[in-house]
PDB file with one MODEL, atoms N, CA, C and O in Angstrom:
MODEL        1
ATOM      1  N   UNK A   1       0.833  -1.182   0.000  1.00  0.00           N
ATOM      2  CA  UNK A   1       0.000   0.000   0.000  1.00  0.00           C
ATOM      3  C   UNK A   1       0.867   1.231   0.000  1.00  0.00           C
ATOM      4  O   UNK A   1       1.996   1.209   0.489  1.00  0.00           O
ATOM      5  N   UNK A   2       0.343   2.301  -0.546  1.00  0.00           N
ATOM      6  CA  UNK A   2       1.106   3.535  -0.573  1.00  0.00           C
ATOM      7  C   UNK A   2       1.052   4.214   0.792  1.00  0.00           C
ATOM      8  O   UNK A   2       0.283   3.819   1.668  1.00  0.00           O
ATOM      9  N   UNK A   3       1.878   5.236   0.952  1.00  0.00           N
ATOM     10  CA  UNK A   3       1.962   5.906   2.241  1.00  0.00           C
ATOM     11  C   UNK A   3       0.872   6.946   2.439  1.00  0.00           C
ATOM     12  O   UNK A   3       0.719   7.460   3.547  1.00  0.00           O
ATOM     13  N   UNK A   4       0.109   7.273   1.400  1.00  0.00           N
ATOM     14  CA  UNK A   4      -0.960   8.249   1.558  1.00  0.00           C
ATOM     15  C   UNK A   4      -2.107   7.636   2.348  1.00  0.00           C
ATOM     16  O   UNK A   4      -2.351   6.431   2.276  1.00  0.00           O
ATOM     17  N   UNK A   5      -2.812   8.479   3.106  1.00  0.00           N
ATOM     18  CA  UNK A   5      -3.923   7.971   3.906  1.00  0.00           C
ATOM     19  C   UNK A   5      -5.150   7.769   3.016  1.00  0.00           C
ATOM     20  O   UNK A   5      -5.372   8.509   2.058  1.00  0.00           O
ATOM     21  N   UNK A   6      -5.922   6.771   3.351  1.00  0.00           N
ATOM     22  CA  UNK A   6      -7.128   6.482   2.591  1.00  0.00           C
ATOM     23  C   UNK A   6      -8.206   7.493   2.940  1.00  0.00           C
ATOM     24  O   UNK A   6      -8.380   7.837   4.109  1.00  0.00           O
ATOM     25  N   UNK A   7      -8.932   7.971   1.938  1.00  0.00           N
ATOM     26  CA  UNK A   7     -10.013   8.912   2.219  1.00  0.00           C
ATOM     27  C   UNK A   7     -11.162   8.221   2.944  1.00  0.00           C
ATOM     28  O   UNK A   7     -11.520   7.090   2.616  1.00  0.00           O
ATOM     29  N   UNK A   8     -11.725   8.891   3.911  1.00  0.00           N
ATOM     30  CA  UNK A   8     -12.870   8.348   4.647  1.00  0.00           C
ATOM     31  C   UNK A   8     -14.161   8.952   4.092  1.00  0.00           C
ATOM     32  O   UNK A   8     -14.274  10.174   4.003  1.00  0.00           O
ATOM     33  N   UNK A   9     -15.121   8.129   3.723  1.00  0.00           N
ATOM     34  CA  UNK A   9     -16.386   8.677   3.230  1.00  0.00           C
ATOM     35  C   UNK A   9     -17.170   9.351   4.353  1.00  0.00           C
ATOM     36  O   UNK A   9     -17.129   8.920   5.505  1.00  0.00           O
ATOM     37  N   UNK A  10     -17.883  10.418   3.994  1.00  0.00           N
ATOM     38  CA  UNK A  10     -18.700  11.143   4.971  1.00  0.00           C
ATOM     39  C   UNK A  10     -20.063  10.490   5.149  1.00  0.00           C
ATOM     40  O   UNK A  10     -20.646  10.530   6.232  1.00  0.00           O
ATOM     41  N   UNK A  11     -20.568   9.885   4.070  1.00  0.00           N
ATOM     42  CA  UNK A  11     -21.858   9.209   4.170  1.00  0.00           C
ATOM     43  C   UNK A  11     -21.945   8.112   3.113  1.00  0.00           C
ATOM     44  O   UNK A  11     -21.145   8.056   2.178  1.00  0.00           O
ATOM     45  N   UNK A  12     -22.942   7.241   3.288  1.00  0.00           N
ATOM     46  CA  UNK A  12     -23.162   6.140   2.375  1.00  0.00           C
ATOM     47  C   UNK A  12     -24.660   5.968   2.175  1.00  0.00           C
ATOM     48  O   UNK A  12     -25.433   6.019   3.131  1.00  0.00           O
ATOM     49  N   UNK A  13     -25.063   5.763   0.929  1.00  0.00           N
ATOM     50  CA  UNK A  13     -26.454   5.450   0.609  1.00  0.00           C
ATOM     51  C   UNK A  13     -26.467   4.238  -0.317  1.00  0.00           C
ATOM     52  O   UNK A  13     -25.479   3.948  -0.991  1.00  0.00           O
ATOM     53  N   UNK A  14     -27.580   3.546  -0.343  1.00  0.00           N
ATOM     54  CA  UNK A  14     -27.752   2.412  -1.255  1.00  0.00           C
ATOM     55  C   UNK A  14     -28.412   2.895  -2.538  1.00  0.00           C
ATOM     56  O   UNK A  14     -29.277   3.771  -2.513  1.00  0.00           O
ATOM     57  N   UNK A  15     -28.002   2.323  -3.642  1.00  0.00           N
ATOM     58  CA  UNK A  15     -28.607   2.662  -4.927  1.00  0.00           C
ATOM     59  C   UNK A  15     -30.016   2.096  -4.996  1.00  0.00           C
ATOM     60  O   UNK A  15     -30.277   1.015  -4.467  1.00  0.00           O
ATOM     61  N   UNK A  16     -30.920   2.810  -5.640  1.00  0.00           N
ATOM     62  CA  UNK A  16     -32.291   2.332  -5.804  1.00  0.00           C
ATOM     63  C   UNK A  16     -32.625   2.018  -7.259  1.00  0.00           C
ATOM     64  O   UNK A  16     -33.532   1.231  -7.530  1.00  0.00           O
ATOM     65  N   UNK A  17     -31.894   2.630  -8.200  1.00  0.00           N
ATOM     66  CA  UNK A  17     -32.079   2.317  -9.612  1.00  0.00           C
ATOM     67  C   UNK A  17     -30.744   2.480 -10.326  1.00  0.00           C
ATOM     68  O   UNK A  17     -29.847   3.174  -9.847  1.00  0.00           O
ATOM     69  N   UNK A  18     -30.628   1.832 -11.475  1.00  0.00           N
ATOM     70  CA  UNK A  18     -29.377   1.856 -12.203  1.00  0.00           C
ATOM     71  C   UNK A  18     -29.101   3.241 -12.782  1.00  0.00           C
ATOM     72  O   UNK A  18     -30.014   3.913 -13.262  1.00  0.00           O
ATOM     73  N   UNK A  19     -27.846   3.662 -12.734  1.00  0.00           N
ATOM     74  CA  UNK A  19     -27.368   4.873 -13.393  1.00  0.00           C
ATOM     75  C   UNK A  19     -25.895   4.657 -13.701  1.00  0.00           C
ATOM     76  O   UNK A  19     -25.322   3.643 -13.303  1.00  0.00           O
ATOM     77  N   UNK A  20     -25.285   5.584 -14.396  1.00  0.00           N
ATOM     78  CA  UNK A  20     -23.858   5.457 -14.691  1.00  0.00           C
ATOM     79  C   UNK A  20     -23.024   5.543 -13.412  1.00  0.00           C
ATOM     80  O   UNK A  20     -21.971   4.911 -13.318  1.00  0.00           O
ATOM     81  N   UNK A  21     -23.480   6.308 -12.442  1.00  0.00           N
ATOM     82  CA  UNK A  21     -22.797   6.384 -11.147  1.00  0.00           C
ATOM     83  C   UNK A  21     -22.841   5.030 -10.434  1.00  0.00           C
ATOM     84  O   UNK A  21     -21.858   4.614  -9.819  1.00  0.00           O
ATOM     85  N   UNK A  22     -23.975   4.351 -10.520  1.00  0.00           N
ATOM     86  CA  UNK A  22     -24.121   3.025  -9.909  1.00  0.00           C
ATOM     87  C   UNK A  22     -23.228   2.028 -10.636  1.00  0.00           C
ATOM     88  O   UNK A  22     -22.589   1.195  -9.992  1.00  0.00           O
ATOM     89  N   UNK A  23     -23.170   2.095 -11.952  1.00  0.00           N
ATOM     90  CA  UNK A  23     -22.310   1.204 -12.729  1.00  0.00           C
ATOM     91  C   UNK A  23     -20.844   1.385 -12.328  1.00  0.00           C
ATOM     92  O   UNK A  23     -20.117   0.407 -12.158  1.00  0.00           O
ATOM     93  N   UNK A  24     -20.421   2.627 -12.179  1.00  0.00           N
ATOM     94  CA  UNK A  24     -19.051   2.931 -11.767  1.00  0.00           C
ATOM     95  C   UNK A  24     -18.770   2.343 -10.375  1.00  0.00           C
ATOM     96  O   UNK A  24     -17.739   1.703 -10.167  1.00  0.00           O
ATOM     97  N   UNK A  25     -19.681   2.561  -9.436  1.00  0.00           N
ATOM     98  CA  UNK A  25     -19.520   2.044  -8.079  1.00  0.00           C
ATOM     99  C   UNK A  25     -19.504   0.516  -8.081  1.00  0.00           C
ATOM    100  O   UNK A  25     -18.733  -0.094  -7.340  1.00  0.00           O
ATOM    101  N   UNK A  26     -20.338  -0.099  -8.898  1.00  0.00           N
ATOM    102  CA  UNK A  26     -20.388  -1.566  -9.002  1.00  0.00           C
ATOM    103  C   UNK A  26     -19.030  -2.128  -9.406  1.00  0.00           C
ATOM    104  O   UNK A  26     -18.547  -3.094  -8.815  1.00  0.00           O
ATOM    105  N   UNK A  27     -18.425  -1.519 -10.408  1.00  0.00           N
ATOM    106  CA  UNK A  27     -17.139  -2.020 -10.902  1.00  0.00           C
ATOM    107  C   UNK A  27     -16.044  -1.860  -9.849  1.00  0.00           C
ATOM    108  O   UNK A  27     -15.218  -2.757  -9.682  1.00  0.00           O
ATOM    109  N   UNK A  28     -16.026  -0.750  -9.149  1.00  0.00           N
ATOM    110  CA  UNK A  28     -15.034  -0.580  -8.082  1.00  0.00           C
ATOM    111  C   UNK A  28     -15.277  -1.571  -6.946  1.00  0.00           C
ATOM    112  O   UNK A  28     -14.326  -2.158  -6.430  1.00  0.00           O
ATOM    113  N   UNK A  29     -16.524  -1.764  -6.552  1.00  0.00           N
ATOM    114  CA  UNK A  29     -16.825  -2.631  -5.411  1.00  0.00           C
ATOM    115  C   UNK A  29     -16.581  -4.103  -5.736  1.00  0.00           C
ATOM    116  O   UNK A  29     -16.217  -4.869  -4.844  1.00  0.00           O
ATOM    117  N   UNK A  30     -16.771  -4.513  -6.973  1.00  0.00           N
ATOM    118  CA  UNK A  30     -16.444  -5.883  -7.377  1.00  0.00           C
ATOM    119  C   UNK A  30     -14.938  -6.121  -7.203  1.00  0.00           C
ATOM    120  O   UNK A  30     -14.515  -7.219  -6.842  1.00  0.00           O
ATOM    121  N   UNK A  31     -14.139  -5.087  -7.461  1.00  0.00           N
ATOM    122  CA  UNK A  31     -12.678  -5.213  -7.342  1.00  0.00           C
ATOM    123  C   UNK A  31     -12.187  -4.986  -5.914  1.00  0.00           C
ATOM    124  O   UNK A  31     -10.993  -5.124  -5.649  1.00  0.00           O
ATOM    125  N   UNK A  32     -13.092  -4.637  -4.981  1.00  0.00           N
ATOM    126  CA  UNK A  32     -12.711  -4.518  -3.577  1.00  0.00           C
ATOM    127  C   UNK A  32     -12.440  -3.108  -3.087  1.00  0.00           C
ATOM    128  O   UNK A  32     -11.825  -2.931  -2.035  1.00  0.00           O
ATOM    129  N   UNK A  33     -12.885  -2.102  -3.825  1.00  0.00           N
ATOM    130  CA  UNK A  33     -12.669  -0.709  -3.430  1.00  0.00           C
ATOM    131  C   UNK A  33     -14.004  -0.015  -3.191  1.00  0.00           C
ATOM    132  O   UNK A  33     -15.029  -0.427  -3.734  1.00  0.00           O
ATOM    133  N   UNK A  34     -13.992   1.040  -2.377  1.00  0.00           N
ATOM    134  CA  UNK A  34     -15.213   1.810  -2.143  1.00  0.00           C
ATOM    135  C   UNK A  34     -15.516   2.723  -3.318  1.00  0.00           C
ATOM    136  O   UNK A  34     -16.680   3.003  -3.608  1.00  0.00           O
ATOM    137  N   UNK A  35     -14.478   3.186  -3.993  1.00  0.00           N
ATOM    138  CA  UNK A  35     -14.684   4.087  -5.118  1.00  0.00           C
ATOM    139  C   UNK A  35     -13.371   4.520  -5.728  1.00  0.00           C
ATOM    140  O   UNK A  35     -12.305   4.003  -5.392  1.00  0.00           O
ATOM    141  N   UNK A  36     -13.466   5.478  -6.627  1.00  0.00           N
ATOM    142  CA  UNK A  36     -12.291   5.957  -7.355  1.00  0.00           C
ATOM    143  C   UNK A  36     -11.246   6.564  -6.425  1.00  0.00           C
ATOM    144  O   UNK A  36     -10.049   6.360  -6.628  1.00  0.00           O
ATOM    145  N   UNK A  37     -11.683   7.311  -5.402  1.00  0.00           N
ATOM    146  CA  UNK A  37     -10.737   7.933  -4.478  1.00  0.00           C
ATOM    147  C   UNK A  37      -9.883   6.887  -3.769  1.00  0.00           C
ATOM    148  O   UNK A  37      -8.668   7.055  -3.655  1.00  0.00           O
ATOM    149  N   UNK A  38     -10.502   5.815  -3.295  1.00  0.00           N
ATOM    150  CA  UNK A  38      -9.752   4.770  -2.610  1.00  0.00           C
ATOM    151  C   UNK A  38      -8.821   4.052  -3.583  1.00  0.00           C
ATOM    152  O   UNK A  38      -7.682   3.743  -3.235  1.00  0.00           O
ATOM    153  N   UNK A  39      -9.293   3.786  -4.794  1.00  0.00           N
ATOM    154  CA  UNK A  39      -8.461   3.099  -5.785  1.00  0.00           C
ATOM    155  C   UNK A  39      -7.200   3.907  -6.090  1.00  0.00           C
ATOM    156  O   UNK A  39      -6.097   3.359  -6.104  1.00  0.00           O
ATOM    157  N   UNK A  40      -7.361   5.204  -6.334  1.00  0.00           N
ATOM    158  CA  UNK A  40      -6.216   6.059  -6.650  1.00  0.00           C
ATOM    159  C   UNK A  40      -5.274   6.166  -5.448  1.00  0.00           C
ATOM    160  O   UNK A  40      -4.055   6.184  -5.619  1.00  0.00           O
ATOM    161  N   UNK A  41      -5.831   6.236  -4.234  1.00  0.00           N
ATOM    162  CA  UNK A  41      -4.997   6.321  -3.034  1.00  0.00           C
ATOM    163  C   UNK A  41      -4.189   5.044  -2.820  1.00  0.00           C
ATOM    164  O   UNK A  41      -3.032   5.105  -2.405  1.00  0.00           O
ATOM    165  N   UNK A  42      -4.789   3.893  -3.101  1.00  0.00           N
ATOM    166  CA  UNK A  42      -4.108   2.620  -2.886  1.00  0.00           C
ATOM    167  C   UNK A  42      -3.157   2.304  -4.034  1.00  0.00           C
ATOM    168  O   UNK A  42      -1.999   1.957  -3.798  1.00  0.00           O
ATOM    169  N   UNK A  43      -3.624   2.420  -5.258  1.00  0.00           N
ATOM    170  CA  UNK A  43      -2.824   2.023  -6.418  1.00  0.00           C
ATOM    171  C   UNK A  43      -1.980   3.172  -6.974  1.00  0.00           C
ATOM    172  O   UNK A  43      -0.913   2.935  -7.539  1.00  0.00           O
ATOM    173  N   UNK A  44      -2.446   4.409  -6.819  1.00  0.00           N
ATOM    174  CA  UNK A  44      -1.701   5.548  -7.331  1.00  0.00           C
ATOM    175  C   UNK A  44      -1.548   5.542  -8.836  1.00  0.00           C
ATOM    176  O   UNK A  44      -0.589   6.103  -9.366  1.00  0.00           O
ATOM    177  N   UNK A  45      -2.481   4.916  -9.530  1.00  0.00           N
ATOM    178  CA  UNK A  45      -2.394   4.838 -10.985  1.00  0.00           C
ATOM    179  C   UNK A  45      -3.693   5.304 -11.629  1.00  0.00           C
ATOM    180  O   UNK A  45      -4.741   5.389 -10.989  1.00  0.00           O
ATOM    181  N   UNK A  46      -3.581   5.597 -12.904  1.00  0.00           N
ATOM    182  CA  UNK A  46      -4.732   6.034 -13.681  1.00  0.00           C
ATOM    183  C   UNK A  46      -5.660   4.848 -13.937  1.00  0.00           C
ATOM    184  O   UNK A  46      -5.213   3.702 -13.975  1.00  0.00           O
ATOM    185  N   UNK A  47      -6.939   5.124 -14.112  1.00  0.00           N
ATOM    186  CA  UNK A  47      -7.939   4.090 -14.354  1.00  0.00           C
ATOM    187  C   UNK A  47      -8.109   3.917 -15.859  1.00  0.00           C
ATOM    188  O   UNK A  47      -8.329   4.890 -16.581  1.00  0.00           O
ATOM    189  N   UNK A  48      -8.004   2.664 -16.333  1.00  0.00           N
ATOM    190  CA  UNK A  48      -8.214   2.374 -17.758  1.00  0.00           C
ATOM    191  C   UNK A  48      -9.702   2.404 -18.043  1.00  0.00           C
ATOM    192  O   UNK A  48     -10.493   1.768 -17.346  1.00  0.00           O
ATOM    193  N   UNK A  49     -10.084   3.162 -19.092  1.00  0.00           N
ATOM    194  CA  UNK A  49     -11.494   3.300 -19.462  1.00  0.00           C
ATOM    195  C   UNK A  49     -11.695   2.980 -20.934  1.00  0.00           C
ATOM    196  O   UNK A  49     -10.786   3.130 -21.751  1.00  0.00           O
ATOM    197  N   UNK A  50     -12.914   2.532 -21.258  1.00  0.00           N
ATOM    198  CA  UNK A  50     -13.271   2.323 -22.653  1.00  0.00           C
ATOM    199  C   UNK A  50     -13.422   3.685 -23.325  1.00  0.00           C
ATOM    200  O   UNK A  50     -14.022   4.585 -22.739  1.00  0.00           O
ATOM    201  N   UNK A  51     -12.897   3.863 -24.534  1.00  0.00           N
ATOM    202  CA  UNK A  51     -12.934   5.176 -25.182  1.00  0.00           C
ATOM    203  C   UNK A  51     -14.336   5.684 -25.510  1.00  0.00           C
ATOM    204  O   UNK A  51     -14.596   6.877 -25.355  1.00  0.00           O
ATOM    205  N   UNK A  52     -15.237   4.829 -25.953  1.00  0.00           N
ATOM    206  CA  UNK A  52     -16.559   5.299 -26.381  1.00  0.00           C
ATOM    207  C   UNK A  52     -17.517   5.498 -25.214  1.00  0.00           C
ATOM    208  O   UNK A  52     -18.159   6.543 -25.112  1.00  0.00           O
ATOM    209  N   UNK A  53     -17.618   4.515 -24.343  1.00  0.00           N
ATOM    210  CA  UNK A  53     -18.601   4.582 -23.259  1.00  0.00           C
ATOM    211  C   UNK A  53     -18.064   5.314 -22.031  1.00  0.00           C
ATOM    212  O   UNK A  53     -18.840   5.890 -21.269  1.00  0.00           O
ATOM    213  N   UNK A  54     -16.748   5.299 -21.832  1.00  0.00           N
ATOM    214  CA  UNK A  54     -16.171   5.926 -20.646  1.00  0.00           C
ATOM    215  C   UNK A  54     -16.227   5.042 -19.408  1.00  0.00           C
ATOM    216  O   UNK A  54     -15.760   5.439 -18.340  1.00  0.00           O
ATOM    217  N   UNK A  55     -16.796   3.845 -19.541  1.00  0.00           N
ATOM    218  CA  UNK A  55     -16.847   2.919 -18.417  1.00  0.00           C
ATOM    219  C   UNK A  55     -15.444   2.397 -18.114  1.00  0.00           C
ATOM    220  O   UNK A  55     -14.553   2.452 -18.961  1.00  0.00           O
ATOM    221  N   UNK A  56     -15.264   1.896 -16.907  1.00  0.00           N
ATOM    222  CA  UNK A  56     -13.985   1.332 -16.490  1.00  0.00           C
ATOM    223  C   UNK A  56     -13.702   0.070 -17.298  1.00  0.00           C
ATOM    224  O   UNK A  56     -14.571  -0.788 -17.454  1.00  0.00           O
ATOM    225  N   UNK A  57     -12.488  -0.032 -17.804  1.00  0.00           N
ATOM    226  CA  UNK A  57     -12.086  -1.169 -18.621  1.00  0.00           C
ATOM    227  C   UNK A  57     -11.341  -2.216 -17.802  1.00  0.00           C
ATOM    228  O   UNK A  57     -11.560  -3.415 -17.974  1.00  0.00           O
ATOM    229  N   UNK A  58     -10.444  -1.757 -16.897  1.00  0.00           N
ATOM    230  CA  UNK A  58      -9.615  -2.681 -16.138  1.00  0.00           C
ATOM    231  C   UNK A  58      -9.274  -2.067 -14.786  1.00  0.00           C
ATOM    232  O   UNK A  58      -8.962  -0.880 -14.697  1.00  0.00           O
ATOM    233  N   UNK A  59      -9.334  -2.884 -13.730  1.00  0.00           N
ATOM    234  CA  UNK A  59      -8.898  -2.473 -12.398  1.00  0.00           C
ATOM    235  C   UNK A  59      -7.966  -3.539 -11.834  1.00  0.00           C
ATOM    236  O   UNK A  59      -8.094  -4.724 -12.140  1.00  0.00           O
ATOM    237  N   UNK A  60      -7.033  -3.096 -11.010  1.00  0.00           N
ATOM    238  CA  UNK A  60      -6.126  -4.014 -10.325  1.00  0.00           C
ATOM    239  C   UNK A  60      -6.638  -4.179  -8.904  1.00  0.00           C
ATOM    240  O   UNK A  60      -6.781  -3.198  -8.174  1.00  0.00           O
ATOM    241  N   UNK A  61      -6.912  -5.415  -8.511  1.00  0.00           N
ATOM    242  CA  UNK A  61      -7.377  -5.675  -7.154  1.00  0.00           C
ATOM    243  C   UNK A  61      -6.250  -5.449  -6.158  1.00  0.00           C
ATOM    244  O   UNK A  61      -5.093  -5.304  -6.551  1.00  0.00           O
ATOM    245  N   UNK A  62      -6.579  -5.417  -4.880  1.00  0.00           N
ATOM    246  CA  UNK A  62      -5.576  -5.204  -3.838  1.00  0.00           C
ATOM    247  C   UNK A  62      -4.564  -6.338  -3.772  1.00  0.00           C
ATOM    248  O   UNK A  62      -3.434  -6.132  -3.330  1.00  0.00           O
ATOM    249  N   UNK A  63      -4.958  -7.538  -4.208  1.00  0.00           N
ATOM    250  CA  UNK A  63      -4.027  -8.675  -4.185  1.00  0.00           C
ATOM    251  C   UNK A  63      -3.197  -8.780  -5.465  1.00  0.00           C
ATOM    252  O   UNK A  63      -2.426  -9.727  -5.621  1.00  0.00           O
ATOM    253  N   UNK A  64      -3.342  -7.826  -6.376  1.00  0.00           N
ATOM    254  CA  UNK A  64      -2.530  -7.800  -7.587  1.00  0.00           C
ATOM    255  C   UNK A  64      -3.176  -8.422  -8.810  1.00  0.00           C
ATOM    256  O   UNK A  64      -2.649  -8.280  -9.914  1.00  0.00           O
ATOM    257  N   UNK A  65      -4.289  -9.101  -8.652  1.00  0.00           N
ATOM    258  CA  UNK A  65      -4.997  -9.672  -9.799  1.00  0.00           C
ATOM    259  C   UNK A  65      -5.778  -8.580 -10.522  1.00  0.00           C
ATOM    260  O   UNK A  65      -6.014  -7.505  -9.971  1.00  0.00           O
ATOM    261  N   UNK A  66      -6.172  -8.862 -11.752  1.00  0.00           N
ATOM    262  CA  UNK A  66      -6.865  -7.877 -12.572  1.00  0.00           C
ATOM    263  C   UNK A  66      -8.331  -8.245 -12.739  1.00  0.00           C
ATOM    264  O   UNK A  66      -8.699  -9.419 -12.763  1.00  0.00           O
ATOM    265  N   UNK A  67      -9.156  -7.215 -12.853  1.00  0.00           N
ATOM    266  CA  UNK A  67     -10.554  -7.363 -13.249  1.00  0.00           C
ATOM    267  C   UNK A  67     -10.701  -6.658 -14.584  1.00  0.00           C
ATOM    268  O   UNK A  67     -10.331  -5.491 -14.713  1.00  0.00           O
ATOM    269  N   UNK A  68     -11.238  -7.354 -15.582  1.00  0.00           N
ATOM    270  CA  UNK A  68     -11.503  -6.781 -16.894  1.00  0.00           C
ATOM    271  C   UNK A  68     -13.015  -6.677 -17.073  1.00  0.00           C
ATOM    272  O   UNK A  68     -13.753  -7.603 -16.737  1.00  0.00           O
ATOM    273  N   UNK A  69     -13.464  -5.552 -17.601  1.00  0.00           N
ATOM    274  CA  UNK A  69     -14.889  -5.295 -17.763  1.00  0.00           C
ATOM    275  C   UNK A  69     -15.226  -5.054 -19.234  1.00  0.00           C
ATOM    276  O   UNK A  69     -14.378  -4.630 -20.020  1.00  0.00           O
ATOM    277  N   UNK A  70     -16.475  -5.332 -19.585  1.00  0.00           N
ATOM    278  CA  UNK A  70     -16.969  -5.103 -20.946  1.00  0.00           C
ATOM    279  C   UNK A  70     -17.252  -3.627 -21.175  1.00  0.00           C
ATOM    280  O   UNK A  70     -17.240  -2.819 -20.246  1.00  0.00           O
ATOM    281  N   UNK A  71     -17.508  -3.295 -22.448  1.00  0.00           N
ATOM    282  CA  UNK A  71     -17.835  -1.910 -22.815  1.00  0.00           C
ATOM    283  C   UNK A  71     -19.226  -1.512 -22.335  1.00  0.00           C
ATOM    284  O   UNK A  71     -19.492  -0.338 -22.077  1.00  0.00           O
ATOM    285  N   UNK A  72     -20.098  -2.486 -22.218  1.00  0.00           N
ATOM    286  CA  UNK A  72     -21.498  -2.223 -21.892  1.00  0.00           C
ATOM    287  C   UNK A  72     -21.762  -2.406 -20.401  1.00  0.00           C
ATOM    288  O   UNK A  72     -20.873  -2.774 -19.633  1.00  0.00           O
ATOM    289  N   UNK A  73     -22.976  -2.146 -20.023  1.00  0.00           N
ATOM    290  CA  UNK A  73     -23.417  -2.295 -18.635  1.00  0.00           C
ATOM    291  C   UNK A  73     -23.161  -3.707 -18.125  1.00  0.00           C
ATOM    292  O   UNK A  73     -23.400  -4.687 -18.830  1.00  0.00           O
ATOM    293  N   UNK A  74     -22.672  -3.800 -16.894  1.00  0.00           N
ATOM    294  CA  UNK A  74     -22.412  -5.104 -16.277  1.00  0.00           C
ATOM    295  C   UNK A  74     -23.218  -5.321 -15.004  1.00  0.00           C
ATOM    296  O   UNK A  74     -23.412  -6.465 -14.592  1.00  0.00           O
ATOM    297  N   UNK A  75     -23.681  -4.273 -14.385  1.00  0.00           N
ATOM    298  CA  UNK A  75     -24.407  -4.395 -13.124  1.00  0.00           C
ATOM    299  C   UNK A  75     -25.831  -4.901 -13.395  1.00  0.00           C
ATOM    300  O   UNK A  75     -26.635  -4.171 -13.974  1.00  0.00           O
ATOM    301  N   UNK A  76     -26.154  -6.129 -12.991  1.00  0.00           N
ATOM    302  CA  UNK A  76     -27.505  -6.631 -13.221  1.00  0.00           C
ATOM    303  C   UNK A  76     -28.518  -5.927 -12.301  1.00  0.00           C
ATOM    304  O   UNK A  76     -28.175  -5.465 -11.212  1.00  0.00           O
ATOM    305  N   UNK A  77     -29.754  -5.863 -12.764  1.00  0.00           N
ATOM    306  CA  UNK A  77     -30.806  -5.194 -11.984  1.00  0.00           C
ATOM    307  C   UNK A  77     -30.943  -5.783 -10.584  1.00  0.00           C
ATOM    308  O   UNK A  77     -31.241  -5.055  -9.638  1.00  0.00           O
ATOM    309  N   UNK A  78     -30.731  -7.081 -10.440  1.00  0.00           N
ATOM    310  CA  UNK A  78     -30.900  -7.721  -9.131  1.00  0.00           C
ATOM    311  C   UNK A  78     -29.832  -7.264  -8.128  1.00  0.00           C
ATOM    312  O   UNK A  78     -30.040  -7.391  -6.922  1.00  0.00           O
ATOM    313  N   UNK A  79     -28.696  -6.738  -8.599  1.00  0.00           N
ATOM    314  CA  UNK A  79     -27.616  -6.302  -7.711  1.00  0.00           C
ATOM    315  C   UNK A  79     -27.603  -4.801  -7.424  1.00  0.00           C
ATOM    316  O   UNK A  79     -26.814  -4.335  -6.603  1.00  0.00           O
ATOM    317  N   UNK A  80     -28.465  -4.050  -8.090  1.00  0.00           N
ATOM    318  CA  UNK A  80     -28.432  -2.589  -7.944  1.00  0.00           C
ATOM    319  C   UNK A  80     -28.617  -2.163  -6.497  1.00  0.00           C
ATOM    320  O   UNK A  80     -27.920  -1.258  -6.038  1.00  0.00           O
ATOM    321  N   UNK A  81     -29.518  -2.776  -5.775  1.00  0.00           N
ATOM    322  CA  UNK A  81     -29.795  -2.356  -4.393  1.00  0.00           C
ATOM    323  C   UNK A  81     -28.672  -2.727  -3.428  1.00  0.00           C
ATOM    324  O   UNK A  81     -28.672  -2.258  -2.289  1.00  0.00           O
ATOM    325  N   UNK A  82     -27.731  -3.542  -3.844  1.00  0.00           N
ATOM    326  CA  UNK A  82     -26.591  -3.902  -2.989  1.00  0.00           C
ATOM    327  C   UNK A  82     -25.443  -2.908  -3.120  1.00  0.00           C
ATOM    328  O   UNK A  82     -24.527  -2.914  -2.297  1.00  0.00           O
ATOM    329  N   UNK A  83     -25.478  -2.069  -4.125  1.00  0.00           N
ATOM    330  CA  UNK A  83     -24.381  -1.146  -4.403  1.00  0.00           C
ATOM    331  C   UNK A  83     -24.444   0.037  -3.424  1.00  0.00           C
ATOM    332  O   UNK A  83     -25.498   0.637  -3.209  1.00  0.00           O
ATOM    333  N   UNK A  84     -23.292   0.346  -2.846  1.00  0.00           N
ATOM    334  CA  UNK A  84     -23.180   1.452  -1.919  1.00  0.00           C
ATOM    335  C   UNK A  84     -22.585   2.661  -2.639  1.00  0.00           C
ATOM    336  O   UNK A  84     -21.562   2.553  -3.314  1.00  0.00           O
ATOM    337  N   UNK A  85     -23.234   3.803  -2.487  1.00  0.00           N
ATOM    338  CA  UNK A  85     -22.751   5.046  -3.077  1.00  0.00           C
ATOM    339  C   UNK A  85     -22.168   5.881  -1.927  1.00  0.00           C
ATOM    340  O   UNK A  85     -22.888   6.289  -1.016  1.00  0.00           O
ATOM    341  N   UNK A  86     -20.861   6.124  -1.985  1.00  0.00           N
ATOM    342  CA  UNK A  86     -20.176   6.868  -0.929  1.00  0.00           C
ATOM    343  C   UNK A  86     -20.039   8.325  -1.324  1.00  0.00           C
ATOM    344  O   UNK A  86     -19.803   8.645  -2.489  1.00  0.00           O
ATOM    345  N   UNK A  87     -20.191   9.212  -0.341  1.00  0.00           N
ATOM    346  CA  UNK A  87     -19.980  10.646  -0.530  1.00  0.00           C
ATOM    347  C   UNK A  87     -18.766  11.052   0.288  1.00  0.00           C
ATOM    348  O   UNK A  87     -18.637  10.698   1.461  1.00  0.00           O
ATOM    349  N   UNK A  88     -17.888  11.793  -0.347  1.00  0.00           N
ATOM    350  CA  UNK A  88     -16.656  12.215   0.326  1.00  0.00           C
ATOM    351  C   UNK A  88     -16.672  13.709   0.617  1.00  0.00           C
ATOM    352  O   UNK A  88     -15.715  14.238   1.180  1.00  0.00           O
TER     353      UNK A  88
ENDMDL
END
């Protein structure tokens, strides 16, 4: 881990319907992070994104393994309510 301190979220809410923000949070949480701020603080690297959609293309998990994502939506409707949206 890097020497920078991890950002602490001020609040957390659960998603109620799908949006691009929920999709982004889903991809980070599948890889083991709360969000982009935590990923950048831990990995200190830029996030790979798909050029057309802007969705996350690849993330490195905390154990060093990679998660690869498709260009299209990946968060199924049944999982939307499990996604946590953090506010910093």
